TIBA-17705 format. One record per atom (N, C-alpha, C): x, z, y; residue in three letters. Coordinates in steps of 0.001 Angstrom, whole numbers, padded with zeros to 6 digits, always signed. Example, Ala and Ser with C-alpha at 12.3 -4.5 7.8 and 13.67 -1.06 7.14 Angstrom:
! TIBA-17705
+013190+007800-005690ALA/+012300+007800-004500ALA/+013200+007800-003300ALA/+012850+007080-002250SER/+013670+007140-001060SER/+012900+007870+000030SER/
END
This chain:
! TIBA-17705
-039938+060742+021884MET/-038922+059949+022472MET/-037663+059811+021675MET/-037245+060640+021133ALA/-036071+060868+020198ALA/-036321+059816+019074ALA/-037682+059914+018628LEU/-037924+059148+017473LEU/-038010+057450+017721LEU/-038514+057325+019051LEU/-038623+055856+019538LEU/-036976+055350+019615LEU/-036404+056187+020254SER/-034912+055519+020559SER/-034067+055386+019203SER/-034446+056108+018217LEU/-033748+056004+016851LEU/-034244+054757+016119LEU/-035547+054535+016327ALA/-036222+053309+015788ALA/-035462+052031+016370ALA/-035415+052072+017742TRP/-034905+050777+018520TRP/-033390+050656+018195TRP/-032612+051816+017892ALA/-031231+051595+017668ALA/-030968+051180+016240ALA/-032135+051327+015283CYS/-032072+050942+014002CYS/-032615+049527+013644CYS/-033396+049109+014515GLY/-033954+047949+014514GLY/-033172+046809+014630GLY/-033822+045445+014361PRO/-032983+044303+014606PRO/-032422+043993+015718PRO/-031299+043462+016098LYS/-030816+043003+017344LYS/-030493+041663+017418LYS/-030734+040921+018431GLU/-030383+039679+018872GLU/-028896+039654+018840GLU/-028484+038573+018155THR/-027026+038167+018116THR/-026735+036875+018709THR/-025560+036721+019657GLU/-025066+035646+020094GLU/-024341+034886+019061GLU/-024970+033348+019204GLU/-024141+032561+018098GLU/-023227+031728+018874GLU/-022005+031707+018278THR/-021010+030779+018761THR/-020884+029427+018246THR/-021184+028496+018829THR/-020911+027276+018266THR/-019694+026478+018558THR/-018809+026328+017645GLU/-017590+025703+017863GLU/-017582+024135+017817GLU/-017321+023364+018744VAL/-017393+021921+018975VAL/-016002+021372+018401VAL/-016125+020781+017303VAL/-014867+020151+016849VAL/-015019+018741+016922VAL/-014080+018272+017861GLU/-013881+016741+018250GLU/-013269+015998+017150GLU/-013944+015037+016665GLU/-013558+014075+015576GLU/-012525+013080+016222GLU/-011384+012793+015527VAL/-010306+011889+016111VAL/-010730+010587+015343VAL/-011108+009587+015974VAL/-011291+008286+015477VAL/-010174+007596+015539VAL/-009547+006867+014268VAL/-008424+006078+014638VAL/-009043+004676+014135VAL/-008899+003857+015039LEU/-009322+002375+014811LEU/-008439+001847+013778LEU/-008795+000679+013317ASP/-008081-000030+012165ASP/-006822-000609+013147ASP/-005745-000593+012283ASN/-004444-001174+013000ASN/-003830-000497+014104ASN/-004103+000850+014083SER/-003553+001797+015142SER/-003171+003016+014590SER/-002404+003811+015269LEU/-001983+005070+014981LEU/-002533+006115+015833LEU/-002559+007318+015300SER/-003068+008550+016184SER/-001725+009097+016681SER/-001937+009712+017552GLU/-000969+010433+018428GLU/-000007+011198+017433GLU/-000706+012004+016174GLU/+000060+012674+015317GLU/+001017+011671+014633GLU/+000572+010718+014069GLU/+001312+009496+013536GLU/+002384+009052+014166GLU/+002248+008914+015481LYS/+003278+008200+016274LYS/+004208+009353+016350LYS/+003773+010571+016614ALA/+004954+011796+016566ALA/+005892+011885+015308ALA/+005124+011672+014442GLY/+005783+011750+012942GLY/+006635+010551+012520GLY/+006730+009568+013313GLY/+007652+008480+013124GLY/+007159+007378+012309GLY/+005758+007156+012455TRP/+005032+006090+011935TRP/+004986+004920+012847TRP/+005220+003570+012463PHE/+004793+002520+013191PHE/+004225+001464+012538PHE/+003530+000494+013004LEU/+002729-000496+012595LEU/+003560-001802+012106LEU/+003146-002407+011002LEU/+003881-003597+010741LEU/+002791-004977+011068LEU/+001526-004488+011236PHE/+000589-005478+011488PHE/-000270-005013+012734PHE/-000774-005623+013771ASP/-001298-005228+014761ASP/-002865-005692+014809ASP/-003266-006422+013901GLY/-004617-006797+013596GLY/-004909-008142+014611GLY/-003963-008598+015238THR/-004411-009863+016050THR/-003421-010997+015889THR/-002127-010605+015338SER/-001220-011756+015171SER/-000451-011486+013975SER/+000523-012547+013557MET/+001261-012440+012431MET/+002831-012231+012916MET/+002959-011571+014024GLU/+004424-011347+014612GLU/+004994-010434+013591GLU/+006287-011037+013458GLY/+007112-010269+012570GLY/+007131-010604+010994GLY/+006031-011469+010771TRP/+005887-011862+009461TRP/+006211-013383+009383TRP/+007085-013620+008275ARG/+007389-015072+008031ARG/+007472-015424+006604ARG/+007757-016543+006197ALA/+008066-017103+004744ALA/+008978-016299+004131ALA/+008941-015947+002887PHE/+010104-015474+002128PHE/+011126-016702+002136PHE/+012498-016458+002461ASN/+013616-017566+002499ASN/+013035-018456+003683ASN/+012308-018376+004758GLY/+011864-019127+005785GLY/+012021-018448+007197GLY/+011442-019392+008099ASP/+011726-018932+009389ASP/+010537-018787+010139ASP/+009372-019166+009502THR/+008096-019259+010223THR/+007086-018808+009242THR/+005891-018432+010039THR/+004778-017984+009067THR/+004025-019172+008445THR/+003697-019062+007045PRO/+003362-020309+006342PRO/+001777-020322+006665PRO/+001320-021696+006545PRO/-000094-021685+006753PRO/-001166-021089+005861PRO/-000514-020592+004799ASN/-001574-019959+003906ASN/-001929-018634+004380ASN/-001398-018072+005484TRP/-001709-016625+005819TRP/-002356-016937+007174TRP/-003449-016203+007442ILE/-004173-016204+008732ILE/-004792-014928+009118ILE/-005292-014783+010174ILE/-005947-013571+010691ILE/-007573-013655+010575ILE/-008081-012857+009824GLU/-009522-012917+009765GLU/-010021-011368+009985GLU/-010941-011207+011044ASP/-011610-010079+011465ASP/-010862-008867+011163ASP/-009403-008915+011862GLY/-008657-007816+012023GLY/-007701-007635+010781GLY/-007719-008462+009897ALA/-006893-008358+008639ALA/-006098-009651+008593ALA/-005136-009319+007989MET/-004120-010663+007495MET/-004745-011160+005854MET/-005067-012302+006031LYS/-005708-012923+004753LYS/-004765-013923+004305LYS/-004598-013813+002951GLY/-003683-014784+002143GLY/-004577-015638+001379GLY/-004780-016867+001788LEU/-005680-017949+001509LEU/-005632-018348+000062LEU/-004572-017854-000560GLY/-004361-018331-001975GLY/-003915-019845-002286GLY/-003438-020405-001098ALA/-003328-021945-000986ALA/-002224-022499-002078ALA/-001433-021488-002614THR/-000425-022140-003343THR/-000925-022315-004989THR/-002075-022098-004945GLY/-002794-022477-006370GLY/-002332-021707-007586GLY/-001742-020593-007432GLY/-001229-019812-008491GLY/+000032-019993-008718GLY/+000665-020931-008109GLU/+002186-021022-008310GLU/+002811-019735-007925GLU/+004324-019413-008602ASP/+004857-018315-008219ASP/+005611-018424-006951ASP/+005921-019628-006470PHE/+006809-019740-005214PHE/+006156-020339-004186PHE/+006599-019992-003023GLY/+006083-020899-001697GLY/+005285-020229-000767GLY/+004558-019218-001285GLY/+003347-018658-000429GLY/+003618-017091-000084GLY/+004842-016502-000352ASP/+004798-015161-000243ASP/+005318-014820+001240ASP/+005193-013683+001923ILE/+005639-013505+003202ILE/+006306-012133+003149ILE/+007375-012200+004137VAL/+008169-010683+004342VAL/+007858-010243+005750VAL/+008082-009120+005890PHE/+008213-008509+007415PHE/+009502-008561+007850PHE/+009949-009656+008520GLY/+011468-010229+008587GLY/+012387-009333+009504GLY/+011741-008547+010685PRO/+012755-007808+011490PRO/+013364-006769+010976PRO/+012892-006004+009816MET/+013728-004853+009411MET/+013696-004743+008031MET/+014902-004143+007483GLU/+014960-003530+005996GLU/+014608-002078+005992GLU/+014210-001570+004879PHE/+013987-000135+004707PHE/+014675+000286+003419PHE/+014791+001470+003447GLU/+015540+002114+002199GLU/+014541+003151+001683GLU/+014603+004463+002235GLN/+013661+005275+001904GLN/+012596+005516+002916GLN/+011303+005530+002292PHE/+010270+005221+003309PHE/+008779+005929+002692PHE/+007912+005950+003643GLU/+006443+006175+003251GLU/+005575+004947+003729GLU/+004986+004330+003019MET/+004116+003179+003575MET/+002724+003238+003157MET/+001791+003041+004107GLU/+000411+002877+003604GLU/-000188+001648+004158GLU/-001263+001120+003386PHE/-002027-000104+003540PHE/-003317-000134+003071PHE/-004011-000835+003651THR/-005537-001059+003222THR/-005491-002596+002848THR/-006317-002839+001714TRP/-006506-004094+001036TRP/-007694-004233+000440TRP/-008213-005410+000034LYS/-008990-005870-000759LYS/-008656-007219-001494LYS/-009261-007453-002741ILE/-008845-008744-003271ILE/-010258-009461-003769ILE/-010011-010747-003897SER/-011151-011622-004199SER/-011370-011274-005705SER/-012511-011849-006167SER/-013025-011601-007727SER/-011967-012443-008557SER/-011477-011497-009571GLY/-010526-012250-010417GLY/-009059-012356-009849GLY/-008723-011672-008797GLY/-007668-012108-007947GLY/-006374-011171-008365GLY/-005358-011760-007937ASN/-004077-011111-008243ASN/-003117-011182-007008ASN/-002274-010178-006719SER/-001408-010067-005471SER/-000418-008921-005781SER/+000222-008600-004793GLY/+001152-007475-004832GLY/+001920-007204-003565GLY/+002584-005788-003558VAL/+003174-005522-002325VAL/+004718-005133-002857VAL/+005912-005809-002186PHE/+007049-005431-002579PHE/+007973-004740-001646PHE/+008757-004246-002091TYR/+009849-003480-001102TYR/+011400-003769-001731TYR/+012484-003593-000782HIS/+013651-003693-001110HIS/+014028-005180-001719HIS/+013335-006060-001118VAL/+013389-007523-001201VAL/+014591-007952-000552VAL/+015296-008785-001304VAL/+016485-009359-000745VAL/+016199-010970-000779VAL/+016688-011731+000320GLU/+016413-013194+000309GLU/+017718-013906-000133GLU/+017671-015112-000266GLY/+018924-015934-000641GLY/+018384-017211-001409GLY/+019374-017942-001519PRO/+019028-019459-002345PRO/+018722-019162-003698PRO/+019306-018179-004319LYS/+019123-017894-005718LYS/+017863-017142-006212LYS/+017212-016591-005171TYR/+015922-016001-005369TYR/+014840-016853-004887TYR/+013867-017180-005814LYS/+012681-018095-005678LYS/+011542-017287-005173LYS/+011413-015985-005189ALA/+010428-015137-004811ALA/+010761-013751-004892ALA/+009895-013043-004022PRO/+010486-011495-003818PRO/+010722-010723-005159PRO/+009772-011096-006353TYR/+009815-010284-007548TYR/+011250-010596-008089TYR/+011977-011326-007667TYR/+013381-011432-008437TYR/+014165-010329-007987TYR/+013932-009593-006966THR/+014706-008661-006560THR/+013909-007409-006211THR/+012955-007309-005778GLY/+012128-006135-005323GLY/+011103-005532-006287GLY/+011104-004363-006293PRO/+009713-003627-007066PRO/+008413-003927-006546PRO/+007486-003756-007283GLU/+006078-004300-006777GLU/+004935-003206-007307GLU/+004389-003063-006016TYR/+003018-002192-006277TYR/+002089-003168-006557TYR/+001210-003205-007776GLN/+000402-004167-008345GLN/-000884-004067-007661GLN/-001179-005175-007010VAL/-002764-005540-006602VAL/-003482-006426-007285VAL/-004623-006114-007815ILE/-005367-007010-008839ILE/-006707-006545-008786ILE/-007580-007299-009171ASP/-008831-006972-009599ASP/-008943-006519-011067ASP/-008875-005287-011208GLN/-008686-004543-012341GLN/-009865-004686-013340GLN/-010944-004774-012540ILE/-012323-004801-013160ILE/-012679-006290-013696ILE/-012371-007165-012801GLY/-012904-008459-013133GLY/-011753-009578-013367GLY/-010657-009414-013642PHE/-009678-010195-014012PHE/-009818-010993-015252PHE/-009726-012202-015159PRO/-010275-013096-016399PRO/-009613-012856-017658PRO/-008363-012287-017436GLN/-007687-012227-018834GLN/-007320-010938-019117GLN/-007386-010295-020252PRO/-007064-008933-020635PRO/-005718-008412-019817PRO/-005677-007196-019398LEU/-004284-006789-018566LEU/-003815-005985-019572LEU/-002370-005997-019680GLU/-001563-005005-020295GLU/-001604-003851-019338GLU/-001246-002420-019970LYS/-001245-001334-018873LYS/-000217-001573-017787LYS/+000994-002183-018145TRP/+002196-002387-017344TRP/+001838-003564-016354TRP/+000686-004237-016360GLN/+000371-005211-015380GLN/-000856-004648-014561GLN/-001250-003523-014655SER/-002609-002874-013996SER/-002113-002674-012730SER/-003533-002325-012039LEU/-003437-001851-010765LEU/-002884-000594-010305LEU/-002114-000667-009081ALA/-001379+000552-008605ALA/-000265+001009-009531ALA/+000095-000106-010243GLY/+001448+000345-011170GLY/+002705+000053-010544GLY/+003793+000401-010989ASP/+004980-000253-010606ASP/+005234-001262-011677ASP/+004934-002515-011299TYR/+004790-003407-012185TYR/+005902-003680-013206TYR/+005566-003808-014531ALA/+006398-003964-015854ALA/+007481-002741-015718ALA/+007293-001684-015022MET/+008076-000525-015102MET/+007369+000633-015484MET/+006297+001161-014612TYR/+005775+002388-015025TYR/+004387+002182-014916TYR/+003721+002519-015822GLU/+002130+002198-016205GLU/+001227+003160-015380GLU/+000236+002708-014762PRO/-000427+003621-013724PRO/-001538+004354-014505PRO/-001977+005605-013692ASP/-003177+006174-014143ASP/-004272+006013-012923ASP/-005025+004950-013135TYR/-006002+004658-012107TYR/-007531+005058-012232TYR/-007693+005781-013516GLU/-009083+006322-013736GLU/-009799+006924-012794GLU/-010843+006391-012289GLY/-011714+007101-011436GLY/-011695+006753-010111GLY/-010569+005728-009693VAL/-010470+005416-008347VAL/-010602+003794-008194VAL/-011073+003086-009108VAL/-010778+001695-009225VAL/-012186+001115-008461VAL/-012146+000312-007558LYS/-013347-000211-006824LYS/-013490-001927-007169LYS/-014596-002282-007301PRO/-014827-003736-007504PRO/-014005-004466-006526PRO/-013891-005798-006910ALA/-013290-006931-006079ALA/-014147-007002-004645ALA/-013547-007204-003555GLY/-014319-007292-002583GLY/-014379-005986-001583GLY/-013975-004763-002254GLU/-014228-003511-001480GLU/-012660-003176-000893GLU/-012759-002386+000087TRP/-011385-001958+000708TRP/-010919-000888-000105TRP/-009624-000888-000247ASN/-008698+000232-000889ASN/-007674+000808-000068ASN/-007353+002080+000041THR/-006109+002546+000524THR/-005174+002758-000420THR/-004022+002413-000042SER/-002780+002533-000932SER/-001606+003278-000396SER/-000823+003692-001218LYS/+000454+004286-000619LYS/+001535+004256-001460LYS/+002710+003955-000963ILE/+004051+004024-001686ILE/+004819+005201-000983ILE/+005536+005940-001643ILE/+006627+006750-001309ILE/+007701+006509-001971ILE/+008882+006240-001284PHE/+009916+006053-001971PHE/+011173+006582-001397PHE/+011689+007543-002276SER/+012974+008371-001885SER/+013767+008619-003199SER/+015139+008887-003116GLU/+015861+008898-004174GLU/+015612+010247-004856GLU/+014870+011169-004222ALA/+014579+012598-004866ALA/+013201+012274-005746ALA/+012574+011419-005668GLY/+011169+010874-006215GLY/+010392+010008-005421GLY/+009875+009070-006365ALA/+009012+008099-005876ALA/+007493+008220-006434ALA/+006520+007714-005592SER/+005179+007674-006165SER/+004194+006531-005674SER/+003208+006245-006359TYR/+002352+005256-005589TYR/+000930+006017-005900TYR/+000025+005497-004807TRP/-001077+006241-004779TRP/-002282+004907-004548TRP/-003466+005344-004920LEU/-004621+004525-004780LEU/-005681+005311-004505LEU/-006479+004976-003357ASN/-007826+005835-002887ASN/-007441+007362-003119ASN/-006385+007825-002584GLY/-006206+009395-002803GLY/-005705+009847-004007GLY/-005469+008979-005026LYS/-005006+009438-006292LYS/-003498+009027-006726LYS/-002862+009978-007174LYS/-001306+009558-007428LYS/-001643+008748-008806LYS/-001066+007481-008689THR/-001174+006710-009982THR/+000186+006577-010772THR/+001340+006840-010201VAL/+002581+006444-010624VAL/+003586+007576-010043VAL/+004511+008197-010882GLU/+005769+008696-010113GLU/+006683+008550-011002GLU/+008155+008587-010338PHE/+009206+008200-011002PHE/+010508+008737-010302PHE/+011649+008766-010961ILE/+012775+009076-010190ILE/+013758+007964-010037ILE/+013890+007300-009031PRO/+014637+006245-008989PRO/+016245+006288-009357PRO/+016653+005510-009810TYR/+018056+005301-010387TYR/+018466+006320-011454TYR/+017337+007096-011768SER/+017410+007965-012994SER/+017873+007058-014360SER/+018408+007761-015453GLU/+018425+007272-016839GLU/+017289+006451-017205GLU/+016017+007217-017207ASP/+014838+006431-017768ASP/+014567+005176-016848ASP/+014673+005242-015440TRP/+014461+004188-014465TRP/+015272+003054-014955TRP/+016739+003349-015085THR/+017677+002313-015419THR/+017295+001684-016718THR/+016905+002456-017675THR/+016650+001848-019129THR/+015447+000865-019047THR/+014342+001156-018043ARG/+013388+000414-018021ARG/+013687-000904-017132ARG/+014564-000723-016236ARG/+014962-001919-015446ARG/+015759-002922-016244ARG/+016392-002468-017164ASN/+017301-003150-018073ASN/+016679-003789-019375ASN/+015384-003791-019430SER/+014743-004160-020693SER/+013514-005009-020359SER/+012941-005508-021465GLY/+011606-006407-021297GLY/+011803-007266-020291GLY/+010782-007417-019319LYS/+010617-008582-018603LYS/+011870-008860-017785LYS/+012482-007806-017346TRP/+013511-007852-016327TRP/+015002-008327-016804TRP/+015112-008432-018106ASN/+016192-009109-018772ASN/+016806-010302-018129ASN/+015898-011204-017650ASP/+016139-012414-017097ASP/+016310-012241-015548ASP/+016137-011130-015037PHE/+016347-011163-013528PHE/+017532-009846-013341PHE/+018616-010412-013310PRO/+019833-009504-013239PRO/+019906-008651-012027PRO/+019379-009167-010871ASP/+019317-008751-009569ASP/+018105-007738-009167ASP/+017267-007701-010170TYR/+016002-006780-009866TYR/+016308-005409-009925TYR/+015917-004839-008625LYS/+016108-003266-008341LYS/+017392-003223-008149LYS/+018471-003962-007889ILE/+019680-003420-007543ILE/+019919-003259-006231ILE/+019089-003889-005241ALA/+019368-003509-003790ALA/+018596-002009-003504ALA/+019137-001194-002822LYS/+018677-000081-002308LYS/+017882-000019-001198LYS/+017881-001064-000331LYS/+017387-001196+000845LYS/+016787-002811+000982LYS/+015831-003192+001565GLY/+015461-004447+001745GLY/+014179-004749+002465GLY/+013563-005962+002261LEU/+012403-006265+003218LEU/+010995-005893+002518LEU/+009934-005624+003171ILE/+008650-005370+002750ILE/+007981-007007+002603ILE/+007319-007176+001547ALA/+006816-008521+001033ALA/+005502-008456+000493ALA/+004603-009385+000760LEU/+003221-009574+000452LEU/+003170-010757-000382LEU/+002403-010671-001545GLN/+002438-011863-002460GLN/+001360-012729-002329GLN/+001413-014009-002360ASP/+000349-015090-002501ASP/+000532-015459-004120ASP/-000437-015088-004873HIS/-000448-015459-006257HIS/-001504-016581-006495HIS/-001959-017053-005375GLY/-002890-018226-005637GLY/-004479-017737-005388GLY/-004678-016320-005040ASP/-006007-015989-004812ASP/-006246-015222-003701ASP/-007305-015307-002794PRO/-007586-014730-001619PRO/-007270-013301-001542PRO/-006471-012957-000632VAL/-006428-011440-000599VAL/-006292-010890+001036VAL/-006636-009670+001253TRP/-006597-009113+002638TRP/-005867-007882+002507TRP/-005087-007935+003829PHE/-004264-006687+004244PHE/-004730-006185+005717PHE/-004686-004975+005895LYS/-004686-004203+007146LYS/-004100-003063+007262LYS/-004191-002388+008490ASN/-003455-001041+008546ASN/-002369-000751+007805ASN/-001347-001609+007734ILE/-000015-001554+007295ILE/+001067-000777+008208ILE/+001344+000493+007745LYS/+002237+001259+008523LYS/+003121+001891+007744LYS/+004354+002243+008224ILE/+005285+002681+007629ILE/+006232+003702+008397ILE/+006724+004767+007601ARG/+007788+005507+008607ARG/+009021+005931+007659ARG/+010046+005681+007931PRO/+011410+005869+007374PRO/+011507+007338+006912PRO/+012262+007623+005896LEU/+012535+009101+005253LEU/+013887+009335+005404LEU/
END
């Protein structure tokens, strides 16, 4: 009996397996999670209307922007001209912020996202005043691109490191801009592509040279409007959200 008891005690035992059920939180396009709402995020686009968006230096939404399958689509109707097709989120100006957006570009296409944009009769387009997060078909653009013109860069200011995260035209990308005086960064599909210190000596030198010699008010404003560019090519945006810092 003692040997039988010992054998039973040393033998294999059944164990109870505890399976933890983790509920996945699915956030639909053009919506916010409860955590994001609590963190101060809000949407600039609801997926169904162009409410809040209007032409740069205008009062109404231009006809070259429509809603298509829950995305804001720029038709590229300006035919590549620099002026006339860009839109701004008119109700609010932003200073320090974190912004995220989802986008895709047509084959060979070019566009951009601007911030700190100032309007006025002497400014023909957002790029006269506002920094640009470059949106472009990096793979299929018909002309060779300089590094300062490249995807997810601070256009003509800071060259991006986009290696490993570039997608072909027609595929959705996720991008992020973080702007604060302590430090700014641009992101593409989870990778940091650019970082810089706004208003530093290096930043000021770059702003006062090259392309920007002919734009004396470029990056002068420390707050302004968010803008989307119509550069003559179809482009789509959705999930545009922002939180002030």
